[in-house]
C-alpha positions as CSV (number, residue, x, y, z in Angstrom):
1,M,13.1,6.8,5.4
2,Q,15.5,4.7,3.2
3,I,14.6,1.5,1.2
4,L,17.7,-0.7,0.8
5,P,17.4,-3.6,-1.7
6,L,19.3,-6.8,-1.2
7,K,19.9,-8.7,-4.5
8,T,20.4,-12.5,-4.6
9,D,21.2,-15.3,-7.0
10,V,18.4,-17.6,-8.0
11,L,17.6,-19.6,-4.8
12,K,16.4,-23.2,-4.7
13,A,13.7,-24.9,-2.7
14,N,14.5,-25.8,0.9
15,F,17.5,-23.4,1.1
16,N,18.7,-22.3,4.5
17,L,17.1,-18.9,4.9
18,L,19.3,-17.5,7.6
19,E,22.5,-18.6,5.8
20,G,21.2,-17.2,2.6
21,L,20.5,-13.9,4.2
22,K,23.9,-13.7,5.8
23,R,25.5,-14.3,2.4
24,V,23.4,-11.6,0.8
25,L,24.3,-9.1,3.5
26,A,28.0,-9.9,3.2
27,D,27.9,-9.5,-0.6
28,S,26.0,-6.3,-0.5
29,K,28.1,-4.9,2.4
30,I,24.9,-3.7,4.0
31,K,24.3,-4.3,7.7
32,I,20.9,-4.7,9.5
33,C,21.0,-2.0,12.2
34,E,19.0,-1.2,15.3
35,G,15.6,0.0,14.4
36,D,15.5,-1.5,10.9
37,I,12.6,-3.3,9.3
38,L,13.5,-6.3,7.2
39,V,10.9,-7.0,4.5
40,L,11.0,-10.5,3.0
41,S,9.1,-11.8,0.0
42,S,6.6,-14.3,1.2
43,K,7.5,-16.5,-1.8
44,I,11.2,-16.6,-0.7
45,I,10.0,-17.9,2.7
46,A,7.7,-20.4,1.1
47,L,10.7,-21.5,-1.1
48,A,12.8,-22.0,2.0
49,E,10.0,-24.0,3.6
50,G,9.6,-26.2,0.5
51,R,6.1,-25.0,-0.2
52,I,6.3,-26.0,-3.9
53,F,3.6,-28.0,-5.7
54,D,4.2,-30.1,-8.8
55,L,1.0,-29.8,-11.0
56,D,1.8,-33.2,-12.6
57,K,1.3,-34.8,-9.2
58,I,-2.1,-33.3,-8.6
59,K,-5.2,-35.3,-9.5
60,P,-8.3,-33.1,-9.9
61,S,-11.4,-34.2,-8.1
62,N,-14.8,-34.0,-9.7
63,D,-15.3,-30.6,-8.0
64,G,-12.0,-29.4,-9.4
65,K,-13.0,-30.5,-12.9
66,E,-16.5,-29.1,-12.7
67,L,-15.8,-25.8,-11.1
68,K,-15.9,-23.3,-14.0
69,L,-13.1,-20.8,-13.3
70,H,-10.9,-18.8,-15.6
71,A,-7.3,-17.6,-15.4
72,Y,-6.5,-13.9,-15.4
73,N,-6.0,-14.0,-19.1
74,G,-9.6,-15.2,-19.7
75,K,-8.7,-18.7,-20.7
76,K,-10.1,-21.8,-18.9
77,E,-8.1,-22.5,-15.8
78,D,-6.2,-25.7,-15.4
79,P,-8.2,-28.2,-13.2
80,R,-5.1,-29.1,-11.3
81,F,-4.5,-25.5,-10.3
82,I,-8.2,-25.2,-9.3
83,E,-7.8,-28.3,-7.1
84,L,-4.7,-26.8,-5.5
85,V,-6.6,-23.5,-4.8
86,M,-9.5,-25.5,-3.3
87,H,-6.9,-27.2,-1.0
88,E,-5.2,-24.0,0.0
89,A,-8.1,-21.5,0.3
90,D,-10.2,-21.0,3.4
91,S,-13.1,-20.2,1.1
92,I,-13.8,-19.3,-2.5
93,L,-16.1,-16.5,-3.6
94,P,-18.6,-17.2,-6.4
95,G,-17.5,-15.9,-9.8
96,S,-15.5,-16.8,-12.8
97,I,-12.1,-15.7,-11.3
98,M,-10.6,-17.3,-8.2
99,A,-11.1,-14.7,-5.5
100,T,-10.5,-16.4,-2.2
101,L,-10.2,-15.8,1.5
102,K,-6.8,-17.0,2.9
103,N,-5.7,-16.5,6.5
104,G,-8.3,-13.7,6.9
105,M,-7.2,-11.9,3.7
106,L,-9.1,-11.5,0.4
107,V,-6.5,-12.6,-2.3
108,P,-6.6,-14.2,-5.7
109,A,-6.1,-18.0,-5.8
110,A,-5.2,-18.4,-2.1
111,G,-1.8,-16.7,-2.7
112,L,-0.6,-19.4,-5.1
113,D,1.7,-18.2,-7.9
114,R,3.1,-19.7,-11.1
115,S,5.7,-16.9,-11.7
116,N,9.3,-17.1,-10.5
117,I,9.1,-20.8,-10.3
118,Q,9.9,-23.6,-12.8
119,E,7.4,-24.4,-15.5
120,G,4.7,-26.8,-14.3
121,F,5.2,-25.9,-10.6
122,V,3.3,-23.6,-8.2
123,I,4.6,-21.8,-5.1
124,G,2.3,-21.0,-2.2
125,W,2.4,-18.9,0.9
126,P,4.4,-20.1,4.0
127,K,2.5,-22.7,5.9
128,N,2.1,-20.4,8.9
129,P,3.2,-16.9,8.0
130,Q,2.9,-15.4,11.5
131,K,4.9,-18.3,13.0
132,S,7.5,-17.8,10.2
133,A,7.8,-14.1,10.9
134,N,8.1,-14.6,14.6
135,G,10.8,-17.2,14.1
136,I,12.8,-15.1,11.6
137,L,12.7,-12.1,14.0
138,R,13.8,-14.2,17.0
139,K,16.8,-15.7,15.1
140,L,17.9,-12.4,13.6
141,K,17.8,-10.6,17.0
142,K,20.0,-13.3,18.4
143,L,22.3,-13.4,15.5
144,L,22.8,-9.6,15.2
145,G,22.4,-8.7,18.9
146,L,19.6,-6.2,18.2
147,K,16.8,-5.2,20.5
148,K,14.6,-3.1,18.1
149,L,14.0,-4.9,14.8
150,G,11.0,-5.6,12.7
151,V,10.1,-8.3,10.1
152,I,7.5,-8.2,7.4
153,L,6.5,-11.0,5.0
154,C,5.3,-9.3,1.9
155,D,3.3,-10.4,-1.2
156,S,1.9,-8.4,-4.1
157,H,-1.8,-7.7,-4.0
158,C,-4.5,-6.5,-6.4
159,Q,-6.7,-3.5,-5.5
160,P,-10.4,-3.8,-6.6
161,L,-11.2,-1.8,-9.7
162,R,-7.5,-0.7,-10.1
163,W,-4.8,-1.7,-12.4
164,G,-1.4,-2.7,-10.8
165,V,-0.3,-4.4,-7.7
166,T,0.6,-3.0,-4.3
167,G,2.3,-4.6,-1.3
168,L,0.4,-6.7,1.3
169,A,2.0,-7.6,4.6
170,I,0.7,-11.2,5.2
171,A,2.5,-11.2,8.5
172,W,4.8,-9.0,10.6
173,S,6.6,-9.1,13.9
174,G,8.5,-6.8,16.2
175,F,6.5,-3.6,15.7
176,F,2.9,-2.4,15.6
177,G,1.9,-3.0,12.0
178,I,-1.4,-1.2,12.5
179,E,-1.4,2.2,14.2
180,D,-4.7,3.3,15.8
181,A,-5.3,6.9,15.0
182,R,-8.7,7.1,16.7
183,G,-8.9,9.9,19.2
184,K,-6.3,12.0,17.4
185,R,-7.4,15.3,16.0
186,D,-7.3,16.4,12.4
187,I,-6.1,19.9,11.3
188,Y,-9.5,21.4,12.2
189,G,-9.5,19.8,15.7
190,K,-12.1,17.1,14.9
191,K,-11.4,13.7,16.6
192,L,-10.8,10.8,14.2
193,K,-13.3,8.0,14.9
194,V,-12.5,5.0,12.7
195,T,-9.0,5.6,11.2
196,K,-6.3,3.0,11.6
197,K,-3.0,3.3,9.6
198,A,-1.9,0.2,7.8
199,V,1.8,0.7,8.7
200,A,3.0,-2.8,7.7
201,D,1.1,-2.7,4.4
202,N,2.5,0.7,3.5
203,L,6.0,-0.5,4.2
204,A,5.3,-3.6,2.2
205,S,4.2,-1.4,-0.8
206,A,7.4,0.7,-0.4
207,A,9.5,-2.4,-0.5
208,L,7.7,-3.8,-3.5
209,V,8.6,-0.8,-5.6
210,V,12.2,-2.1,-5.6
211,M,11.5,-5.8,-5.2
212,G,9.6,-5.9,-8.5
213,E,7.6,-8.7,-10.0
214,A,9.8,-10.2,-12.7
215,N,13.5,-11.1,-12.7
216,E,14.8,-8.5,-10.3
217,K,15.9,-11.1,-7.8
218,I,15.4,-8.7,-4.8
219,P,13.6,-10.8,-2.2
220,F,14.9,-8.9,0.8
221,V,14.6,-5.1,1.5
222,I,15.6,-3.1,4.5
223,A,13.3,-0.2,5.5
224,R,15.5,2.2,7.6
225,D,14.3,5.0,9.7
226,A,10.7,4.0,9.3
227,P,8.3,5.8,11.7
228,V,7.2,2.7,13.6
229,K,6.7,1.7,17.2
230,F,8.6,-1.4,18.2
231,T,7.2,-4.1,20.5
232,N,8.0,-7.5,21.8
233,R,4.3,-8.5,21.9
234,T,2.8,-10.6,19.1
235,Q,-0.4,-9.1,17.8
236,S,-3.4,-11.4,17.6
237,Q,-5.6,-11.8,14.5
238,R,-8.5,-10.0,16.3
239,E,-6.4,-6.8,16.2
240,I,-5.5,-7.2,12.5
241,F,-8.5,-8.6,10.6
242,I,-12.0,-7.4,10.1
243,K,-14.9,-9.9,9.9
244,P,-16.5,-9.9,6.4
245,S,-19.8,-8.9,8.0
246,A,-18.2,-5.8,9.5
247,C,-16.0,-4.8,6.6
248,L,-16.7,-1.6,4.5
249,F,-17.1,-3.8,1.4
250,N,-19.2,-6.5,3.0
251,S,-21.8,-6.5,0.2
252,I,-19.2,-8.2,-2.0
253,Y,-18.1,-11.0,0.2
254,N,-20.2,-11.4,3.4
255,K,-21.3,-14.8,4.6
256,K,-24.4,-14.8,2.4
257,F,-22.3,-14.8,-0.7
258,L,-19.4,-16.9,0.4
259,K,-19.1,-20.4,-1.1
260,M,-17.4,-22.6,1.3
261,I,-15.4,-25.4,-0.3
262,A,-13.9,-28.1,2.0
263,P,-10.3,-29.0,1.4
264,L,-9.9,-32.0,-0.8
265,R,-6.5,-33.3,0.3
266,S,-6.8,-36.6,-1.5
267,G,-5.6,-35.0,-4.8
268,I,-2.6,-33.2,-3.3
269,N,0.9,-34.7,-2.8
């Protein structure tokens, strides 16, 4: 398998994603080929969609002011950022750090990020990541005349009790991002009973190795010759996500421990 990075200039909010990608491909002299997987930074999609928040325009509610949360460096969190997390998260887990559920995924601060964006601003996830992935795939297939093509929207993700970030596929399209290995036999002939391979997450992690986290400016990566199964069918969330009550780590975040916070849109512009 090959991982081919596509470097860009600094891109601005509401840029035309398809035109930007065409320029990057022309400059790099790399073509997207039949059977490729294009991995895109979720933040670059959010940037193209204008999912940028100005902290100066956010007025914290009483809940936002009173919620005692800390930033990752241990300092007291900005109430405006807390308000934004309350608006974006599906639910917030109790604790001093903002662990949240967002679109069925356990992530810090609902995927909101203050890096690689101007000071005083915050960038979120795409509004509807799966819709965005489907749309990008459809346009690229038409533009390039390809039949087998995959798209992944990737973000960095923390692993519990481990230093460092790995890749997280927040959406994908065009291939089976989860491979069901149940029923297959191991090297001793025993049937696997619960194993499912996180193909999309593994490809997201491979892409993240070259995407980086700082000033690399590599928001697009092509994964070539990846061992995936292509499909024209859109997978449903029921195939992808596990309910908290059924998860292996359910004692950490099952319904008994979840703190539901209703969105407070009045403070968000």
